[in-house]
N, C-alpha and C positions, 0 to 999 in steps of 0.2 A: 504494500500499499504506500502510495507516495502523494505528495502535494500536487495538485492538478496545475497544468500549464498556466502562467499568468498571462499569456497571450489569449488562451481559450477563455479564461475568465473575462477578459476583456471583450472578446468576441461575442461571449454569451451575453454580457450587459448591452453590447451595442445591438445585438439582436432583439433584445427586449424593445429597445428605444425605437428602432427600425420597424418594428411590427405594424405601426400606423401607416407606413409608407406603401403607397400602391406598387411600387416597383417590387418590393418583397413579396407583396400577394401575388404579382404577376409571375414571378420565378416559381414560386410554390404551386401556383395553378397550372403551369407549363408542365411541371413534373407530374401533377396528377393527370392531366390530358395524356401525356406520353405514356405513362404507366396503364392508364385505362385502354389506351388505343393498342397497346402491345400484348395486353393479357386480357382477362375477364374484368368487366365493368364492374362487377361486384367486390368490393374491398375484401369481403370474408373469403373470396375464391382467388384473390390475387395478392399475393405477400407485398409485392412492390408498391402496389396502389394503396394497400393497407397503410405501410409505412408513411406514404406520401400524404395521406389524409391526416394521420396522426401528426405529422410535423406541421402541417398547415393549421390544424386546430391549436398546437401548442404555441403558435404564432399570432393567434386570434383572428385567423382568416374566417370571414363569415360563412356560414353554412350555405348560403345561396351562391357564393363564389365557388364554393367547392363542388357543389351539385352541378353548376353550370359548367365547370371544367370537365366533369365526368361526361355529361350529356353532349358536349362537344366532341367527344371521342367517339360515343355512341352514333352520333348523326352523321359523322363523316365529315363534319366541317373542320376537323383539325389539321393544322399545318403538318407537313413532313419535316421532323427534326432529326438531324444527325446528332449523335451523343459523341463528343469529341474531347479527349484529354490532351491539355498542353502542359509541357514541363519545361522549367527554365530556373535561371539563377537570378535573384534579386540583389540588392546592395550587401556587400560584405559576403558574397558568395552563398547566401541563404538559399536552399532548395525550395521551390514553389511548386505545387500542383494546381492545375486550374482546370475544372471540368465545366464543360459548355454544351448547351443545346442550341443548335443553329440551323436555319434554313438556307445560309449562304456561308460555306466553309471558308471561301476566299476572304469575305469580309472579316468573319471573326477572327481568323489567323493574322490577318493584316493588323487588326486593332490589337489583339494580344501582343503581337511581336512589338508594336509601337510602344505599348505600355511598359514592357521589360526595358526596351532600348531608353526610353525617357528617364527612366529611374536609375540609369546606370547598370542595369542588369543585362541579361541575354537569354533569349528563349532557345532551348536546345531541342534535340530530336526526342522522339517518344523512347521512354526507357532511360533517358540521361539522368533522372533524379528518382525514378519510381523506387529504384531499390533501396532507398533511404527510407521507405514508409512501408508500413503493413496495411492491408485492407481490412478492417475491423468493423464490428457492430459496436455502437456506442449508445449506451442507455443512461440517462441522467434522471436523477431524483434530487429534490432540494434537501438541504441539510435537516430539515424538520422532520423528514421521514423516519430517522432514528440514528442511533449511535453508529459510528464507523464499523465497530465489531459486528453489530447486528446485520448491517447491510452486507459486509464481507461474508458471513455465514450464509445469507440468503442468495448471494451471487454465487457461492461455491455450488451451494446445493441446485441452483439453476443451471450449472454448466458453464459459468463464465470463467474467462482467463484471468481477469485482474480487476482491480478496484482501486480508484484514486479518489480520496476523500479530502476536502478541506472545509473551511468554515462557511463556504457558499454552497456546497453540494456534494453528491457522490456520482462519480462517473464510473460505470460498469462497462468492460470491455470483453468481447466474445469473438469467436470465429465470424467471419462475414456470412457464412452459410448457415450459421445457427442462430441468427438474430432474432428471427421469429419465436423459435422455440424458447430461447432463453428470456426474451421479453415477456412471453406469456407466462412462464413459470414465476418470474419476479413480479408480475402484475397481480398473480395469485397470492404472493407471499407479502408484499409492500404496497399493493394499490398501483393506480396507473402512474406510469413515468411523466416526467415533464417533457422529454424528448426520446425518440428512439429512431436512429438512423445509421447508415452505412457511412464511414469517414476513411480517410487517410491518416492514419497515426504515424507521426515520425518516430523512428526507432532511436535516435539519439539526438535530441534537440540541441542545438547551439545556444548557449545562454547569451543573451544580448545585454551588456552592461554599459553601453554607450547610447545617450539619448539621441543623438544625431542619427545613428544608425537605425534605430527603433522608429524615429519620426519617418525617415525616407522609407522603411519597409512598411509601416502602416499606410503611408500615402500611396504606394504601389498595391497594396491590397484593397484599399478603398477605391482606388480607380478601377482595378480589375472587377471588383464586386459591383460597381456601378454601371458596368456594361450589361445590356440587356440580355446578351446571349450568354453570359457567365451566370453559373449555378453555384458553385462553390470554389473557394481558394484555401489552401492549406500550406503552410510554411513550417520548416523543421527548425523552428527556434522557440525559445523560451525568454521571457523577459524577467530581467532581475526585478526584485520587489521595489527598488529605488526607481527604476526606469518605468516601470509599470504605473507607480504612483504619480508621475509627472506627466503621463499621457493623458 
């Protein structure tokens, strides 16, 4: 058990603030539509759709927006999106993974490349940084759900691989292929989680102790996340407590 990434904590708080923004709603709705189009439109029969709906609800997306996104897929009105992963290096050589859904590969690739270049980084080839991350399922509970030891025992019994707890919450990790089963077992033991999703988990995050480097990194991440085609951004860094407090 270890303290959760300070960058992840900042991202979590930022996500809460961004929940009112239509841009976030749009990205979550896009994932729901794609998931519904690729599989069964019933969340109970489609694990990816079930996760997408749960994530949307955790970010306060209205029910009518969720229903409309599913109906869009059923009605055949959904655009055809390609799912693409971009990899590159940001300021200070920090590895960054970018997941996108796009109806125009050339536009998205050009935009993402320019974001890296303008930040002093460089977009690499597929596989250039992926080896520094593990594909994992992440289930998050607020600190109020229970003591770290209680959550750890529940996670072990549910088949999880690891738990990271701090004063803000508990992050439970499992194999990407086991996410639905582990999440269901944890829900039976601890109640409904705050978020349940697939992530890229850095294997050995680099601690950032320099404020200027941290600011450049966060600017790059914010720019990437502001792009309508980009769904998620992950970096293999952790912020020192001093730096995190100043951001």
